[in-house]
N, CA, C and O of each residue as an XYZ file, in Angstrom:
436
protein
N       1.254     -0.835     -0.442
C       0.069      0.343      0.286
C       1.196      0.789     -0.004
O       1.802      0.936     -1.065
N       1.379      0.954      0.867
C       3.073      3.052      0.894
C       3.354      2.704     -0.473
O       3.214      3.655     -1.242
N       3.838      1.231     -1.192
C       4.743      1.281     -2.739
C       4.039      2.723     -3.574
O       4.463      3.801     -3.993
N       2.210      1.715     -3.492
C       1.791      2.118     -4.572
C       1.185      4.110     -3.987
O       1.096      5.058     -4.767
N       0.964      4.139     -2.854
C       1.071      5.515     -2.761
C       2.058      6.716     -3.035
O       1.976      7.933     -2.868
N       3.090      5.806     -3.557
C       4.704      6.892     -3.191
C       5.050      6.943     -4.580
O       5.650      7.892     -5.083
N       4.528      5.534     -5.438
C       3.825      6.159     -6.579
C       2.781      7.471     -7.549
O       2.846      8.236     -8.511
N       2.034      7.089     -6.648
C       1.363      8.301     -7.361
C       1.782      9.697     -6.060
O       0.979     10.591     -5.795
N       2.437      9.641     -5.755
C       3.080     10.866     -4.927
C       4.230     11.442     -5.339
O       4.821     12.427     -4.897
N       4.491     10.681     -6.279
C       5.874     11.308     -7.184
C       5.304     11.671     -8.137
O       5.582     12.857     -8.319
N       4.200     11.057     -9.360
C       3.424     12.136    -10.196
C       2.891     12.828     -9.848
O       1.721     12.590    -10.147
N       3.016     14.073     -9.077
C       2.339     15.649     -8.348
C       3.216     16.130     -8.503
O       4.391     15.821     -8.300
N       2.439     17.497     -9.139
C       3.697     18.742    -10.508
C       3.721     19.284     -9.335
O       4.745     19.955     -9.210
N       3.072     19.298     -8.433
C       3.152     20.243     -6.935
C       3.416     19.777     -5.851
O       2.988     20.458     -4.919
N       4.153     18.552     -5.477
C       4.455     18.014     -4.371
C       6.880     18.530     -4.364
O       7.748     17.922     -4.990
N       7.049     19.639     -3.512
C       8.123     19.561     -3.573
C       9.746     18.906     -4.135
O      10.768     19.550     -3.900
N       9.777     17.937     -4.680
C      10.479     17.361     -5.234
C      10.464     16.947     -5.670
O       9.281     16.647     -5.829
N      11.378     16.140     -6.647
C      11.338     15.102     -8.263
C      11.713     16.179     -9.041
O      11.832     15.776    -10.198
N      11.991     17.531     -8.941
C      12.339     18.502     -9.552
C      14.030     18.071    -11.043
O      14.946     18.892    -11.095
N      14.064     17.048    -11.801
C      15.407     17.672    -13.080
C      16.475     18.806    -12.899
O      16.179     19.991    -13.048
N      18.386     18.157    -12.396
C      18.932     19.527    -12.023
C      19.269     19.678    -12.960
O      19.114     18.619    -13.568
N      19.737     20.479    -13.640
C      20.021     21.626    -15.231
C      20.966     20.610    -15.716
O      20.655     20.010    -16.745
N      21.730     20.415    -15.311
C      23.372     19.385    -15.237
C      23.040     17.738    -15.746
O      23.780     16.988    -16.383
N      21.636     17.483    -15.210
C      21.999     16.217    -15.768
C      21.588     16.108    -17.559
O      22.091     15.503    -18.506
N      19.738     17.577    -17.301
C      19.651     17.705    -18.583
C      21.128     17.688    -20.029
O      20.882     16.846    -20.892
N      21.878     18.139    -20.164
C      22.712     19.018    -20.922
C      23.859     18.202    -20.873
O      24.820     18.454    -21.600
N      23.861     16.565    -19.529
C      25.236     16.044    -19.853
C      24.696     14.615    -20.311
O      25.304     13.545    -20.325
N      23.486     14.875    -20.654
C      23.018     13.776    -21.140
C      21.014     13.372    -22.093
O      20.122     12.546    -21.901
N      21.356     15.166    -23.575
C      20.275     15.403    -23.372
C      19.765     13.755    -24.577
O      18.619     13.416    -24.870
N      20.836     13.198    -24.928
C      19.650     11.912    -25.978
C      19.012     11.336    -24.630
O      17.788     11.269    -24.741
N      19.449     10.935    -23.484
C      18.725     10.541    -22.404
C      17.238     11.478    -22.248
O      16.117     11.003    -22.429
N      17.426     12.395    -22.006
C      16.062     13.449    -22.429
C      15.406     13.611    -23.134
O      14.252     13.899    -22.819
N      15.832     13.504    -24.610
C      15.094     13.807    -25.303
C      13.805     13.952    -26.040
O      14.029     13.917    -27.250
N      12.558     14.098    -25.768
C      11.314     14.367    -26.111
C      10.668     13.819    -24.232
O       9.453     13.624    -24.280
N      11.117     13.637    -23.127
C      10.328     13.446    -22.075
C      10.226     14.297    -20.746
O      11.169     14.546    -19.996
N       9.349     14.564    -20.641
C       9.518     15.018    -19.826
C       9.949     15.816    -18.244
O      10.621     15.254    -17.379
N       9.543     16.838    -18.160
C      11.327     16.828    -16.951
C      10.097     17.759    -15.635
O       8.925     18.118    -15.742
N      10.868     17.834    -14.765
C      10.480     19.664    -13.938
C      11.092     20.390    -13.265
O      11.436     20.180    -12.102
N      11.383     21.696    -14.159
C      12.349     21.896    -13.343
C      12.263     23.048    -12.157
O      11.176     23.497    -11.792
N      14.059     23.658    -11.358
C      13.431     25.078    -10.527
C      14.322     26.114    -10.920
O      14.901     25.716    -11.932
N      14.715     27.268    -10.601
C      15.249     27.895    -10.353
C      14.987     29.352    -10.289
O      14.094     29.891     -9.635
N      16.183     30.131    -11.311
C      16.020     31.507    -11.340
C      16.505     32.391    -13.102
O      17.456     33.037    -13.543
N      15.359     31.958    -13.530
C      15.878     33.830    -14.586
C      16.787     33.866    -14.895
O      17.239     34.643    -14.053
N      17.937     33.532    -15.787
C      19.019     34.886    -15.497
C      18.035     35.654    -17.465
O      18.583     36.734    -17.686
N      17.556     35.521    -17.981
C      17.073     36.287    -18.863
C      17.008     36.071    -19.650
O      17.753     35.231    -20.156
N      15.665     36.947    -20.569
C      14.816     36.539    -21.272
C      15.036     36.966    -23.020
O      15.907     37.782    -23.318
N      14.141     36.313    -24.116
C      14.055     36.986    -25.282
C      12.454     37.028    -25.732
O      11.904     35.930    -25.826
N      11.722     38.132    -25.996
C      10.116     38.112    -27.330
C      11.202     38.527    -28.545
O      12.168     39.259    -28.758
N      10.583     37.812    -29.002
C      10.278     37.898    -31.423
C       8.939     37.624    -31.459
O       8.309     36.577    -31.306
N       8.485     39.215    -31.782
C       7.256     38.542    -31.918
C       6.514     38.278    -33.799
O       5.609     38.040    -34.597
N       7.361     38.471    -33.578
C       7.232     38.981    -35.037
C       7.677     36.741    -35.676
O       7.936     36.154    -36.727
N       7.576     36.542    -34.859
C       8.058     34.865    -34.950
C       7.245     33.857    -33.441
O       7.311     32.672    -33.114
N       6.204     35.611    -32.592
C       5.367     34.428    -31.761
C       6.035     33.899    -30.639
O       5.291     33.448    -29.768
N       8.092     33.795    -30.293
C       8.947     33.655    -30.102
C       8.648     33.649    -28.424
O       7.488     34.026    -28.264
N       9.124     33.429    -27.475
C       9.619     33.757    -26.258
C       9.925     32.527    -25.344
O       9.357     31.486    -25.014
N      11.591     33.429    -25.000
C      11.922     32.874    -24.151
C      12.987     32.247    -22.834
O      13.704     31.416    -23.391
N      13.249     32.298    -21.788
C      14.139     32.524    -21.280
C      14.841     31.421    -21.016
O      14.780     30.252    -21.395
N      16.036     32.497    -19.736
C      17.296     30.938    -20.111
C      17.350     30.963    -18.279
O      17.302     31.865    -17.442
N      17.455     29.699    -18.232
C      17.002     29.046    -16.680
C      18.012     28.702    -16.227
O      18.831     28.147    -16.959
N      18.304     28.941    -14.761
C      19.908     28.824    -13.220
C      19.212     28.084    -12.887
O      18.013     28.361    -12.857
N      19.771     26.586    -12.423
C      18.942     26.156    -11.823
C      20.392     26.106     -9.571
O      20.163     25.880     -8.383
N      21.507     26.447    -10.354
C      22.640     26.484     -9.655
C      23.777     24.885    -10.084
O      24.830     24.591     -9.518
N      23.155     24.188    -11.126
C      23.929     22.910    -12.026
C      24.318     23.783    -13.012
O      25.493     23.992    -13.314
N      23.262     24.352    -13.573
C      23.828     24.598    -14.784
C      22.137     26.229    -15.151
O      21.443     27.134    -14.687
N      22.535     25.340    -16.377
C      21.677     27.171    -17.060
C      20.883     25.854    -18.500
O      21.362     25.025    -19.274
N      19.535     26.353    -18.179
C      19.147     26.149    -20.183
C      17.402     27.506    -20.185
O      16.790     28.273    -19.442
N      17.396     26.760    -22.103
C      17.087     27.848    -22.462
C      15.418     27.452    -22.443
O      15.137     26.459    -23.114
N      14.138     28.221    -21.648
C      13.323     27.317    -22.157
C      11.418     28.198    -23.329
O      10.498     28.935    -22.975
N      11.689     27.682    -24.324
C      10.397     28.755    -24.773
C       8.827     28.071    -24.221
O       8.806     26.934    -23.748
N       7.650     28.841    -24.338
C       6.708     29.403    -24.018
C       5.973     29.703    -24.445
O       6.296     30.148    -25.546
N       4.664     29.791    -24.212
C       3.330     30.697    -24.806
C       3.558     30.884    -24.397
O       4.693     31.295    -24.642
N       2.912     31.091    -22.330
C       3.016     31.905    -21.486
C       3.117     33.449    -20.935
O       3.455     34.184    -21.863
N       2.987     33.932    -20.103
C       3.610     34.972    -19.780
C       5.075     34.361    -19.825
O       5.460     33.209    -20.022
N       5.861     35.731    -19.530
C       7.414     35.149    -19.895
C       7.312     35.924    -18.323
O       6.387     36.637    -17.934
N       8.348     35.610    -17.696
C       8.963     35.978    -16.634
C       9.765     36.706    -15.759
O       9.993     35.898    -14.859
N      10.338     37.766    -15.479
C      11.015     38.687    -14.985
C      12.204     38.267    -15.198
O      12.517     37.077    -15.235
N      13.192     39.509    -15.404
C      14.505     38.932    -14.701
C      15.189     38.718    -13.481
O      15.763     39.730    -13.080
N      15.312     37.673    -12.736
C      15.305     37.380    -10.816
C      14.270     36.100    -11.114
O      14.573     34.912    -11.005
N      13.149     36.567    -11.464
C      11.494     35.586    -10.372
C      12.405     33.717    -10.171
O      12.141     32.896    -11.049
N      12.818     33.536     -9.677
C      12.064     32.363     -9.166
C      10.905     31.113    -10.137
O       9.713     30.908     -9.906
N      11.551     30.631    -10.938
C      10.780     29.161    -11.250
C      10.374     28.253    -10.866
O      10.825     27.854     -9.793
N       9.085     27.295    -11.702
C       8.789     25.945    -11.123
C       8.041     25.826    -12.923
O       7.310     26.679    -13.427
N       8.501     24.545    -13.575
C       7.526     24.802    -14.218
C       7.713     22.767    -13.898
O       8.210     22.135    -12.966
N       6.655     22.102    -15.920
C       7.090     21.839    -16.368
C       7.409     21.852    -17.916
O       7.218     22.900    -18.532
N       7.995     20.481    -18.719
C       8.830     21.126    -19.582
C       8.285     19.707    -20.125
O       7.608     18.848    -19.560
N       8.993     19.797    -21.835
C       9.573     18.957    -22.638
C      10.596     18.717    -22.697
O      11.191     19.538    -21.998
N      11.437     17.870    -23.242
C      13.052     18.773    -23.517
C      12.525     18.051    -24.889
O      11.763     17.205    -25.358
N      14.224     19.741    -25.365
C      13.787     18.852    -27.222
C      15.420     19.850    -27.571
O      15.996     20.596    -26.781
N      15.892     19.448    -29.273
C      17.110     19.741    -29.427
C      15.933     20.216    -31.175
O      14.795     20.240    -31.643
N      17.548     20.520    -31.462
C      17.659     20.826    -33.461
C      18.017     19.822    -33.355
O      17.397     18.761    -33.423
N      19.190     20.045    -33.152
C      19.312     18.352    -33.521
C      20.632     17.062    -32.515
O      21.366     17.740    -31.796
N      20.810     16.207    -32.457
C      22.084     15.436    -31.606
C      23.143     15.008    -32.032
O      22.914     15.010    -33.241
N      23.653     14.820    -31.971
C      25.390     14.135    -32.833
C      26.589     13.660    -32.204
O      27.600     14.353    -32.092
N      26.491     12.606    -31.837
C      27.885     11.807    -31.123
C      27.036     12.710    -30.849
O      27.100     13.776    -31.461
N      25.691     12.419    -29.517
C      26.467     12.385    -28.368
C      25.571     13.983    -27.623
O      24.937     14.135    -26.578
N      25.926     14.942    -28.762
C      25.641     16.205    -28.606
C      24.672     17.347    -28.769
O      24.805     17.686    -29.945
N      24.033     17.890    -28.369
C      22.865     19.027    -28.780
C      23.084     19.307    -29.206
O      24.218     19.005    -29.577
N      22.449     20.218    -29.775
C      22.115     21.337    -30.554
C      20.956     21.841    -30.596
O      19.968     21.161    -30.873
N      20.890     23.568    -30.230
C      20.033     23.454    -29.979
C      18.880     23.068    -28.996
O      17.729     23.193    -29.415
N      19.051     22.690    -27.950
C      18.913     22.756    -26.347
C      18.384     23.255    -25.989
O      18.772     24.232    -25.350
N      16.783     22.873    -26.172
C      15.549     23.586    -24.890
C      14.479     22.906    -23.786
O      14.359     21.681    -23.761
N      13.953     23.490    -23.164
C      12.966     22.341    -22.717
C      11.294     24.089    -23.430
O      11.348     25.284    -23.720
N      10.040     22.842    -23.326
C       9.475     23.529    -23.772
C       8.615     23.284    -22.852
O       8.500     22.169    -22.343
N       7.589     24.762    -22.386
C       6.830     24.380    -21.023
C       5.685     23.686    -21.768
O       5.454     23.855    -22.965
N       5.046     22.955    -21.013
C       4.770     22.978    -20.827
C       2.980     23.389    -19.760
O       1.784     23.223    -20.002
N       3.772     23.955    -18.613
C       2.657     24.772    -17.186
C       4.072     24.599    -16.538
O       4.941     23.742    -16.375
N       3.705     26.341    -16.175
C       3.812     26.936    -14.034
C       3.752     26.286    -13.660
O       2.818     25.634    -14.127
N       4.288     25.746    -12.781
C       4.004     24.955    -11.339
C       4.316     26.960    -10.402
O       4.788     28.084    -10.573
N       3.525     25.974     -9.366
C       3.586     27.095     -8.471
C       4.486     27.339     -7.013
O       4.383     28.399     -6.395
């Protein structure tokens, strides 16, 4: 019974654990390609290109940084953000990712 409860809670987005270190994604992009992850960190920089409707921000978590694209509102620089998203690369060549980023699915509280 305890094992079932732990398995159910592990998938809950609102628990304060289960976040993936950015360093792990950057070190092994092929392992995370197309997978959903939970990230949290501080916003370093934002980019908004209205012509192509692209909004992104750099997220740092103390282990590294990664670009996050969003269709939602952009956070402010220095905001703390938690989110759920999908890891995506433009291309992976020889285990190295080109254009590694996370597509935000939803912001977490």
